[in-house]
C-alpha positions as CSV (number, residue, x, y, z in Angstrom):
1,Q,84.2,17.4,77.3
2,V,83.3,14.7,74.7
3,Q,84.4,14.9,71.1
4,L,82.2,13.2,68.6
5,V,83.4,12.4,65.1
6,E,80.9,11.2,62.4
7,S,81.8,9.3,59.3
8,G,80.1,7.3,56.6
9,G,78.2,10.0,54.8
10,G,78.1,10.3,51.0
11,L,76.1,10.3,47.8
12,V,73.7,7.5,47.2
13,Q,70.8,6.8,44.8
14,A,67.2,6.7,46.1
15,G,66.5,3.2,47.5
16,G,70.1,2.7,48.5
17,S,71.7,2.4,51.9
18,L,74.4,4.1,54.0
19,R,75.8,3.4,57.5
20,L,76.9,6.3,59.6
21,S,79.2,6.0,62.5
22,C,79.9,8.3,65.4
23,A,83.0,7.7,67.5
24,A,83.1,9.4,71.0
25,S,86.3,10.3,72.8
26,T,85.2,9.1,76.2
27,R,85.9,6.0,78.4
28,I,82.5,6.3,80.0
29,F,80.5,6.0,76.8
30,N,77.9,3.9,78.5
31,M,77.0,6.9,80.6
32,Y,75.6,8.7,77.5
33,T,72.4,8.8,75.7
34,M,73.2,9.2,72.0
35,G,71.2,10.7,69.2
36,W,71.2,11.5,65.5
37,F,69.8,14.8,64.2
38,R,69.8,16.2,60.7
39,Q,69.5,19.5,59.0
40,A,68.5,20.1,55.4
41,P,69.2,23.4,53.6
42,G,66.8,26.1,54.7
43,K,65.3,23.9,57.4
44,E,65.7,23.6,61.1
45,R,67.7,20.8,62.7
46,E,65.4,17.8,63.4
47,F,65.6,14.7,65.6
48,V,66.1,11.5,63.7
49,V,66.7,8.8,66.3
50,G,68.1,8.2,69.8
51,I,69.3,5.4,71.9
52,N,69.7,5.1,75.6
53,W,73.0,4.2,77.4
54,S,72.4,0.4,77.3
55,G,70.8,0.2,73.8
56,G,67.7,-1.1,75.4
57,S,65.5,1.9,74.5
58,T,65.3,3.8,71.3
59,S,63.2,6.5,69.8
60,Y,62.6,7.2,66.1
61,A,61.1,10.0,64.1
62,D,58.1,8.9,62.2
63,S,59.7,9.8,58.9
64,V,62.5,7.2,59.4
65,K,60.7,4.4,61.2
66,D,61.2,1.0,59.5
67,R,64.0,2.4,57.4
68,F,66.6,3.5,59.8
69,T,68.2,1.6,62.7
70,I,70.3,2.9,65.5
71,S,72.7,0.8,67.5
72,R,75.7,1.2,69.7
73,D,78.8,-0.6,70.7
74,N,79.9,0.6,74.2
75,S,83.1,-1.3,74.0
76,K,84.1,0.8,71.0
77,S,82.4,4.1,72.2
78,T,80.6,4.2,68.9
79,V,77.0,4.7,67.8
80,Y,75.8,3.7,64.4
81,L,73.0,4.7,62.1
82,Q,72.0,2.2,59.4
83,M,69.9,3.9,56.8
84,N,68.0,1.9,54.2
85,S,65.5,2.7,51.5
86,L,66.9,6.2,51.4
87,K,64.8,8.9,49.8
88,P,65.8,12.3,48.4
89,E,64.1,14.0,51.3
90,D,66.6,12.3,53.6
91,T,69.3,14.6,52.1
92,A,70.8,16.6,55.0
93,V,73.8,17.1,57.2
94,Y,73.6,14.4,59.9
95,Y,74.8,15.2,63.3
96,C,75.7,12.9,66.2
97,A,74.8,14.1,69.7
98,A,75.5,13.0,73.2
99,D,73.6,13.5,76.4
100,Y,75.4,12.7,79.7
101,G,73.2,10.6,81.9
102,R,71.4,7.3,82.1
103,R,68.1,8.7,81.3
104,S,64.8,7.0,81.7
105,R,63.8,8.3,78.3
106,V,65.6,9.2,75.1
107,G,65.5,12.9,74.4
108,T,64.1,14.1,71.1
109,S,65.0,17.8,71.4
110,S,68.3,19.4,70.5
111,N,68.2,21.0,74.0
112,D,68.4,17.5,75.5
113,Y,72.0,17.0,74.2
114,D,75.2,18.5,75.5
115,Y,77.7,17.5,72.8
116,W,77.7,17.6,69.1
117,G,79.7,16.3,66.2
118,Q,80.7,18.4,63.2
119,G,78.2,16.6,60.9
120,T,78.4,14.4,57.8
121,Q,76.7,15.1,54.5
122,V,74.2,12.6,53.2
123,T,72.9,13.2,49.7
124,V,70.3,11.0,48.1
125,S,69.7,11.5,44.4
126,S,66.5,10.7,42.7
């Protein structure tokens, strides 16, 4: 069982930046593919970005490409999401997710992930 704890959410004006962090309670963090999802009010949870166990492979949703950057520090069992040029449509609860296994591809479906954090609210004002 892996516990994931997100932090770094908050209120920011359009065009601003935020950095989310997700700390995992595991000593074998480098065995996990990590992902970020988000869910806006009244909408389904959607994939944002994912990163493989080594950090050598990533996958981004088209809506966040060139604005968001995922990274990981396996020595700290932490994955990060740097969000720049934020837009009001980025407003959502952001969830960190973990998929056990050194996959050949980064999963983009909620079903690909085994463990989830409690979420952190990101609100972008216009």
